[in-house]
MIVO-856967 format. One record per residue (C-alpha): residue number from 1; x, y, z. Coordinates in Angstrom, 2 decimals, always signed. Example, Ala and Ser with C-alpha at 12.3 -4.5 7.8 and 13.67 -1.06 7.14 Angstrom:
<nodes>
<1 <+12.30 -4.50 +7.80>>
<2 <+13.67 -1.06 +7.14>>
</nodes>
This chain:
<nodes>
<1 <-54.78 +6.53 +85.44>>
<2 <-54.35 +10.09 +86.28>>
<3 <-52.90 +12.95 +83.52>>
<4 <-52.71 +16.56 +83.94>>
<5 <-52.89 +18.24 +80.90>>
<6 <-51.62 +21.81 +80.13>>
<7 <-51.90 +24.00 +77.32>>
<8 <-50.73 +27.70 +76.90>>
<9 <-49.14 +27.94 +73.29>>
<10 <-51.68 +30.20 +72.00>>
<11 <-54.38 +32.84 +73.28>>
<12 <-56.31 +29.84 +74.91>>
<13 <-55.23 +28.85 +78.42>>
<14 <-56.25 +25.51 +79.32>>
<15 <-55.84 +22.99 +82.29>>
<16 <-57.64 +19.83 +82.55>>
<17 <-57.27 +16.40 +84.61>>
<18 <-58.50 +13.10 +82.92>>
<19 <-58.56 +9.75 +84.80>>
<20 <-59.36 +6.09 +83.02>>
<21 <-60.67 +7.58 +80.01>>
<22 <-62.71 +10.29 +81.37>>
<23 <-62.41 +14.03 +81.49>>
<24 <-62.98 +15.17 +85.23>>
<25 <-62.31 +18.67 +84.64>>
<26 <-61.61 +21.28 +82.12>>
<27 <-60.68 +24.77 +82.54>>
<28 <-60.24 +27.03 +79.40>>
<29 <-60.05 +30.53 +78.72>>
<30 <-59.44 +32.42 +75.52>>
<31 <-58.84 +35.98 +76.67>>
<32 <-55.99 +38.44 +76.56>>
<33 <-54.77 +38.19 +80.17>>
<34 <-51.41 +36.69 +80.49>>
<35 <-51.15 +32.80 +81.36>>
<36 <-48.45 +33.26 +83.95>>
<37 <-51.71 +34.95 +85.64>>
<38 <-54.05 +32.43 +84.88>>
<39 <-52.58 +28.98 +84.66>>
<40 <-51.94 +28.11 +88.34>>
<41 <-55.02 +29.83 +89.57>>
<42 <-57.34 +27.69 +87.45>>
<43 <-55.52 +24.38 +88.44>>
<44 <-56.08 +25.40 +91.94>>
<45 <-59.70 +25.89 +91.38>>
<46 <-59.67 +22.72 +89.30>>
<47 <-58.15 +21.12 +92.49>>
<48 <-60.72 +22.85 +95.07>>
<49 <-63.85 +21.44 +92.81>>
<50 <-62.61 +18.23 +92.75>>
<51 <-60.96 +17.77 +95.98>>
<52 <-58.38 +16.09 +94.26>>
<53 <-54.47 +16.03 +95.39>>
<54 <-52.41 +16.61 +92.40>>
<55 <-49.80 +14.50 +94.00>>
<56 <-52.04 +11.38 +92.72>>
<57 <-51.71 +12.46 +88.74>>
<58 <-49.24 +10.06 +86.98>>
<59 <-47.81 +12.62 +84.71>>
<60 <-48.34 +16.16 +83.64>>
<61 <-49.05 +16.14 +79.83>>
<62 <-47.86 +19.71 +77.98>>
<63 <-48.47 +21.52 +74.77>>
<64 <-44.68 +21.71 +74.07>>
<65 <-44.92 +23.61 +70.95>>
<66 <-45.01 +25.21 +68.20>>
<67 <-46.65 +28.17 +69.33>>
<68 <-46.37 +31.61 +71.12>>
<69 <-42.68 +31.72 +72.22>>
<70 <-44.15 +33.76 +75.50>>
<71 <-47.11 +31.42 +76.05>>
<72 <-44.83 +28.20 +75.47>>
<73 <-42.23 +29.36 +78.05>>
<74 <-44.94 +29.81 +80.31>>
<75 <-46.34 +26.72 +79.96>>
<76 <-42.78 +24.89 +80.09>>
<77 <-42.13 +26.93 +83.72>>
<78 <-45.35 +25.95 +84.93>>
<79 <-45.29 +22.10 +83.86>>
<80 <-41.08 +22.24 +85.38>>
<81 <-42.50 +23.64 +88.18>>
<82 <-45.06 +21.27 +89.10>>
<83 <-43.14 +18.22 +88.28>>
<84 <-40.33 +19.21 +90.32>>
<85 <-42.80 +19.99 +93.42>>
<86 <-44.97 +16.38 +92.75>>
<87 <-41.70 +14.54 +91.68>>
<88 <-43.64 +13.30 +88.22>>
<89 <-42.75 +12.93 +84.62>>
<90 <-43.79 +15.56 +81.89>>
<91 <-44.92 +13.77 +78.73>>
<92 <-44.78 +16.82 +75.71>>
<93 <-47.41 +16.83 +73.33>>
<94 <-47.08 +18.62 +69.79>>
<95 <-49.57 +21.77 +69.85>>
<96 <-50.39 +20.82 +66.52>>
<97 <-51.12 +17.06 +67.22>>
<98 <-52.98 +18.13 +70.31>>
<99 <-55.34 +20.65 +68.10>>
<100 <-55.91 +17.90 +65.17>>
<101 <-56.91 +15.56 +68.07>>
<102 <-59.87 +17.53 +68.93>>
<103 <-61.17 +16.19 +65.62>>
<104 <-60.82 +12.59 +67.07>>
<105 <-62.64 +9.61 +64.56>>
<106 <-62.99 +12.36 +61.85>>
<107 <-62.81 +10.49 +58.00>>
<108 <-61.29 +13.75 +56.72>>
<109 <-57.72 +14.91 +56.50>>
<110 <-57.33 +17.28 +59.61>>
<111 <-55.22 +20.37 +59.06>>
<112 <-54.42 +22.35 +62.42>>
<113 <-53.40 +26.14 +61.53>>
<114 <-52.13 +28.39 +64.24>>
<115 <-50.81 +31.87 +62.90>>
<116 <-47.28 +32.43 +62.97>>
<117 <-47.49 +35.69 +61.52>>
<118 <-45.58 +36.88 +58.45>>
<119 <-47.86 +34.94 +56.33>>
<120 <-46.80 +31.43 +57.75>>
<121 <-48.75 +28.70 +59.95>>
<122 <-47.71 +26.48 +62.42>>
<123 <-49.28 +23.27 +60.60>>
<124 <-49.36 +19.51 +60.00>>
<125 <-51.78 +17.00 +58.23>>
<126 <-53.37 +14.38 +60.27>>
<127 <-55.69 +11.39 +59.66>>
<128 <-57.51 +8.79 +62.08>>
<129 <-57.99 +4.96 +61.19>>
<130 <-59.12 +1.89 +62.80>>
<131 <-56.48 -0.47 +64.18>>
<132 <-57.07 -3.55 +66.20>>
<133 <-60.72 -1.96 +67.16>>
<134 <-58.78 +1.55 +67.98>>
<135 <-59.15 +4.55 +66.17>>
<136 <-55.60 +5.38 +65.93>>
<137 <-54.12 +9.11 +64.58>>
<138 <-51.58 +8.89 +61.84>>
<139 <-49.22 +11.80 +61.00>>
<140 <-49.26 +12.65 +57.31>>
<141 <-46.71 +15.98 +57.81>>
<142 <-44.86 +16.40 +60.60>>
<143 <-45.59 +19.94 +62.39>>
<144 <-43.96 +22.50 +60.55>>
<145 <-44.00 +26.45 +60.11>>
<146 <-44.45 +27.11 +56.44>>
<147 <-46.42 +29.86 +54.38>>
<148 <-50.15 +28.92 +54.18>>
<149 <-50.15 +28.77 +50.50>>
<150 <-47.44 +25.62 +50.79>>
<151 <-49.99 +23.70 +53.01>>
<152 <-52.80 +24.51 +50.68>>
<153 <-50.67 +23.11 +48.23>>
<154 <-50.14 +20.46 +49.45>>
<155 <-53.46 +19.46 +50.60>>
<156 <-54.46 +20.01 +47.02>>
<157 <-52.23 +17.28 +46.16>>
<158 <-53.60 +14.86 +48.56>>
<159 <-56.88 +15.43 +47.18>>
<160 <-59.03 +14.37 +49.78>>
<161 <-61.70 +16.61 +52.01>>
<162 <-60.31 +18.21 +54.88>>
<163 <-61.17 +19.89 +58.13>>
<164 <-59.50 +23.25 +59.02>>
<165 <-59.00 +24.40 +62.84>>
<166 <-57.10 +26.61 +64.83>>
<167 <-56.65 +30.40 +65.30>>
<168 <-55.08 +30.69 +61.82>>
<169 <-58.46 +29.88 +60.22>>
<170 <-59.78 +33.32 +60.55>>
<171 <-56.84 +34.93 +59.64>>
<172 <-56.10 +32.92 +56.27>>
<173 <-59.95 +32.00 +55.93>>
<174 <-60.01 +33.62 +52.43>>
<175 <-56.90 +32.26 +51.13>>
<176 <-58.28 +28.97 +51.98>>
<177 <-61.36 +29.74 +50.35>>
<178 <-59.85 +30.89 +47.08>>
<179 <-56.93 +28.34 +46.64>>
<180 <-58.32 +25.16 +48.29>>
<181 <-59.43 +22.68 +45.43>>
<182 <-60.74 +19.80 +47.60>>
<183 <-63.78 +19.70 +49.51>>
<184 <-63.55 +21.11 +53.25>>
<185 <-65.02 +22.39 +56.37>>
<186 <-64.18 +24.58 +59.41>>
<187 <-64.38 +22.96 +62.93>>
<188 <-67.24 +24.44 +65.16>>
<189 <-66.53 +26.53 +68.14>>
<190 <-66.14 +23.76 +70.66>>
<191 <-63.18 +21.82 +68.64>>
<192 <-61.41 +24.78 +67.25>>
<193 <-59.14 +25.84 +69.70>>
<194 <-56.20 +24.50 +72.01>>
<195 <-58.08 +22.01 +74.74>>
<196 <-55.94 +20.47 +77.78>>
<197 <-57.83 +17.56 +77.58>>
<198 <-56.71 +16.73 +74.06>>
<199 <-53.20 +17.01 +75.36>>
<200 <-53.96 +15.31 +78.34>>
<201 <-55.63 +12.33 +76.08>>
<202 <-52.72 +12.43 +74.07>>
<203 <-50.39 +12.32 +76.72>>
<204 <-51.78 +9.40 +78.44>>
<205 <-51.22 +7.76 +75.30>>
<206 <-47.44 +8.57 +74.84>>
<207 <-46.91 +8.05 +78.63>>
<208 <-47.84 +4.57 +78.12>>
<209 <-45.34 +4.32 +75.14>>
<210 <-42.69 +5.51 +77.48>>
<211 <-42.57 +9.10 +75.87>>
<212 <-41.55 +10.88 +79.11>>
<213 <-39.07 +13.61 +80.15>>
<214 <-38.17 +14.80 +83.63>>
<215 <-38.15 +18.61 +84.95>>
<216 <-34.60 +19.03 +83.87>>
<217 <-34.75 +17.59 +80.30>>
<218 <-38.01 +19.22 +79.26>>
<219 <-37.70 +22.52 +76.53>>
<220 <-40.29 +24.02 +74.48>>
<221 <-40.33 +23.23 +70.69>>
<222 <-40.34 +26.43 +68.74>>
<223 <-39.81 +25.30 +65.19>>
<224 <-38.34 +29.07 +64.32>>
<225 <-36.41 +31.80 +65.70>>
<226 <-38.22 +34.31 +67.74>>
<227 <-38.89 +38.08 +66.48>>
<228 <-35.94 +39.55 +68.34>>
<229 <-33.41 +36.63 +67.58>>
<230 <-34.66 +37.20 +63.77>>
<231 <-33.93 +40.87 +64.23>>
<232 <-30.40 +40.35 +65.44>>
<233 <-29.49 +38.08 +63.11>>
<234 <-30.58 +40.29 +60.02>>
<235 <-28.79 +42.92 +61.75>>
<236 <-25.70 +40.73 +61.76>>
<237 <-25.75 +40.05 +58.09>>
<238 <-26.33 +43.70 +57.28>>
<239 <-23.14 +44.48 +59.23>>
</nodes>
């Protein structure tokens, strides 16, 4: 089975192709270039390097949100175009689930943190356990947009060792260090940001479970209003 993975939910732009449990290629860039200028050239480069025809993929997995509104829209438009052109299904993967999957097999609680601005984070809580000789990811708290203090309080209630990862870590590192009462670590560089290979790996599982969409059905999951929408709503309330 071949799954193409796409993640443009934050600063990172990432494309990966996995086949039968092996990552055949992954192209990841963490830079300030607009994802609309990078995703398709990255995909083209992978296709050329592998000599692969992307029409052979079984599905396209995409980090569907939460995350950067602009990044999610670009990723969504890209995979919708590919899905239409290749006549392939789309597998939406929660961005925080994809991040958490970087820590596959960890015995710690996994807490992805994406900076959502306004002292909030896009986050969730996850754990891994063995089931029928397989390592399975369990969702302890669904993806949400909350103040950083709220998720730290929840972690303290669980009272288990935790690993933090994501672009929210450097933003809120001092607060974590001062308020987190349980043992914790921060994920290393190779696993602390979005990776399309993790999205594709989860996408393969969800594809087998029938969790697919067509290009018309697919839409990003934002979890909260954009800044422009918030400002318009606040203006309407003041009038």
